[in-house]
C-alpha positions as CSV (number, residue, x, y, z in Angstrom):
1,M,159.8,5.6,100.1
2,E,161.8,8.4,101.8
3,T,160.2,11.1,100.2
4,L,156.9,9.6,101.5
5,R,158.3,9.6,105.3
6,I,159.5,13.6,104.4
7,C,156.3,14.8,103.1
8,I,154.3,12.9,106.0
9,A,156.8,14.5,108.3
10,A,156.9,17.7,107.1
11,F,152.7,17.3,106.8
12,N,152.8,16.6,110.6
13,A,155.0,19.5,111.3
14,S,152.8,21.7,109.2
15,D,155.5,22.9,107.0
16,L,155.1,21.2,103.6
17,T,158.0,23.3,102.4
18,K,160.2,20.4,103.0
19,C,158.1,18.1,100.8
20,A,159.9,20.0,97.6
21,P,161.4,16.6,96.6
22,V,157.8,15.2,95.6
23,G,157.6,18.6,93.3
24,L,154.7,20.4,94.4
25,S,154.3,23.8,95.5
26,L,152.8,25.0,98.4
27,D,149.7,26.5,96.3
28,A,149.5,22.6,94.8
29,W,149.4,21.4,98.4
30,A,146.8,23.7,99.8
31,T,144.4,23.0,96.8
32,I,145.5,19.1,97.2
33,L,144.3,20.0,101.1
34,G,141.3,21.9,100.4
35,M,139.7,19.6,97.8
36,S,140.4,16.6,99.8
37,T,138.6,18.2,102.8
38,L,135.8,19.1,100.7
39,A,135.7,15.4,99.5
40,I,135.3,14.3,103.0
41,L,132.9,16.5,103.9
42,G,130.9,15.5,100.8
43,M,131.0,12.1,102.0
44,L,130.3,12.4,105.6
45,L,127.2,14.8,104.6
46,R,126.3,12.2,102.0
47,G,126.3,9.5,104.6
48,F,124.4,11.0,107.6
49,R,121.8,12.6,105.2
50,F,119.6,14.2,108.0
51,G,118.2,16.8,105.6
52,F,117.7,19.3,108.4
53,L,115.3,21.8,106.1
54,G,117.1,20.5,103.2
55,F,120.5,21.5,104.4
56,V,122.5,18.3,103.4
57,G,121.2,17.8,100.0
58,L,121.9,21.6,99.4
59,I,125.4,21.1,100.4
60,S,125.7,18.1,98.4
61,K,124.4,19.6,95.4
62,A,126.8,22.7,96.1
63,L,129.8,20.6,96.4
64,A,129.1,18.6,93.1
65,R,128.6,21.8,91.2
66,V,131.7,23.6,92.8
67,R,133.9,20.5,92.0
68,S,132.5,20.5,88.4
69,F,133.2,23.9,88.2
70,I,136.7,23.6,89.4
71,F,137.8,20.5,87.4
72,G,135.6,20.9,84.9
73,S,133.7,17.3,83.8
74,N,134.5,14.7,81.2
75,D,132.5,12.4,82.6
76,Y,128.9,11.6,81.5
77,R,127.7,10.6,84.8
78,E,129.1,13.6,86.7
79,M,127.5,15.6,83.8
80,C,124.1,14.0,84.4
81,R,124.5,14.6,88.1
82,T,125.0,18.1,87.9
83,I,122.1,18.6,85.2
84,L,119.7,16.6,87.8
85,P,118.9,19.3,89.9
86,L,118.1,22.1,87.6
87,M,116.3,19.9,85.7
88,E,114.0,18.8,88.5
89,E,113.4,22.4,89.6
90,N,112.3,23.1,85.9
91,G,109.9,20.0,86.2
92,R,108.7,21.5,89.3
93,I,107.7,24.8,88.3
94,F,105.9,23.7,85.0
95,E,104.2,21.2,87.0
96,A,103.2,23.9,89.5
97,F,102.5,26.7,87.1
98,G,102.5,25.6,83.6
99,P,99.6,26.0,80.9
100,K,98.9,22.5,81.1
101,S,99.6,21.7,84.7
102,S,96.7,19.5,85.4
103,A,96.0,15.8,86.0
104,A,93.7,16.0,83.3
105,D,95.5,16.4,80.0
106,E,92.4,18.3,78.2
107,Y,92.6,21.1,81.0
108,T,94.6,24.2,80.3
109,R,94.8,27.1,83.3
110,F,93.3,30.5,81.7
111,D,95.1,32.5,84.2
112,Q,98.6,32.2,83.4
113,S,100.0,35.0,85.4
114,L,102.0,32.9,87.7
115,W,103.3,30.9,84.7
116,V,104.7,33.9,82.9
117,A,106.5,35.2,86.0
118,R,107.9,31.7,86.9
119,R,109.1,31.1,83.4
120,V,112.3,33.0,83.8
121,G,113.4,30.7,86.4
122,I,113.4,28.1,84.0
123,V,115.1,30.2,81.6
124,E,117.8,30.6,83.9
125,N,118.3,26.7,84.8
126,N,117.8,26.2,80.7
127,R,120.9,28.2,80.4
128,Q,123.0,26.6,82.7
129,I,122.1,23.3,81.4
130,A,122.8,24.0,77.9
131,N,126.1,25.4,79.3
132,I,126.8,21.7,80.8
133,I,125.5,20.1,77.8
134,L,128.1,22.1,75.5
135,K,130.8,22.0,77.7
136,A,130.9,18.2,78.2
137,K,129.5,17.4,74.4
138,N,132.7,15.0,73.9
139,V,131.4,12.9,76.8
140,I,127.7,12.3,75.7
141,P,127.5,8.7,74.1
142,E,126.3,8.7,70.2
143,A,123.2,6.9,70.9
144,D,122.0,10.0,73.3
145,E,123.2,12.8,71.0
146,F,120.1,13.5,69.2
147,L,118.5,13.6,72.2
148,F,120.8,16.2,73.9
149,D,120.4,18.1,70.3
150,Q,116.7,18.0,71.0
151,W,116.8,19.3,74.4
152,L,119.4,22.2,73.2
153,S,117.0,23.6,70.6
154,H,113.9,23.2,72.9
155,I,116.3,25.5,75.5
156,D,116.9,28.1,72.7
157,A,113.1,27.9,71.4
158,F,111.7,28.2,74.7
159,E,114.4,31.3,75.3
160,S,113.0,33.1,72.1
161,H,109.4,32.1,73.0
162,V,110.1,33.6,76.6
163,A,111.3,36.9,75.4
164,D,108.7,37.3,72.5
165,E,105.6,35.7,72.8
166,R,104.4,35.5,69.1
167,V,107.7,33.2,69.0
168,D,106.0,29.4,68.0
169,Y,108.0,26.7,69.7
170,R,105.6,24.0,69.2
171,N,108.2,21.9,67.2
172,H,111.0,22.4,69.4
173,Q,109.0,20.7,73.1
174,F,111.3,19.6,75.6
175,P,112.4,15.8,75.0
176,R,110.3,13.7,77.9
177,A,112.7,10.9,77.6
178,V,115.8,12.7,78.5
179,V,114.3,12.9,82.1
180,E,114.5,9.0,82.6
181,L,117.7,8.9,80.7
182,I,119.2,11.8,83.3
183,H,117.7,10.1,86.3
184,R,119.1,6.8,85.0
185,H,123.2,8.1,84.7
186,A,123.2,10.2,87.7
C-alpha cells in the first residue's frame, strides 16, 4: 500500500523516478502512460462516433492496427477486427470494378481496365491480411482453420494471377463464408 502511495505522489509530482519500488523503469512508465492515453482516446472516439468525414472510424481503425502491431495479437476476435476493414475494402473494390460486378450473375464486364488498375489495391490488402492470419495462426479455432487456409490459398493464387494473367486461379476462389465469419467475430 505504501508503494502505491509513493507512486501516486511521484506521478502527481511528475517525478516517476521515485516509483522505483514497483520495479518499473521510466521507459516502462512512459509506455504504460502512452498506451493508456491511446486507450482512453480510442474509447472516447468510439463513444462519440460523430464520424465527421469518417475521421472517427479512421482513428479507431488506426488505433486497432497500432495496438495489434505493438502488442501482437493472440486473440481471435482482435485478429478478426484487424482484418475486417481490409476485407471490406477488397469487397468494395471487387463489387465496384470486378469482372462480374453486377446484380445479374450472367453479366461480365468487357472493359476491364478499371478492374486491372484496382486489383493492385486488393493485392496489397491481401498481403496484410495474410500476414495477420499467419501471425495469429495459433488462435484460429480448429473448426475455422480450413476456411483460413482456403483464404491464404486464394490470396497466393490471386497475386500470381495479377502478376501473370495466364495463371488460372479458378480453383482458388475467395471463400465467401469467411465474410460472415469475420463479421461474427469482429
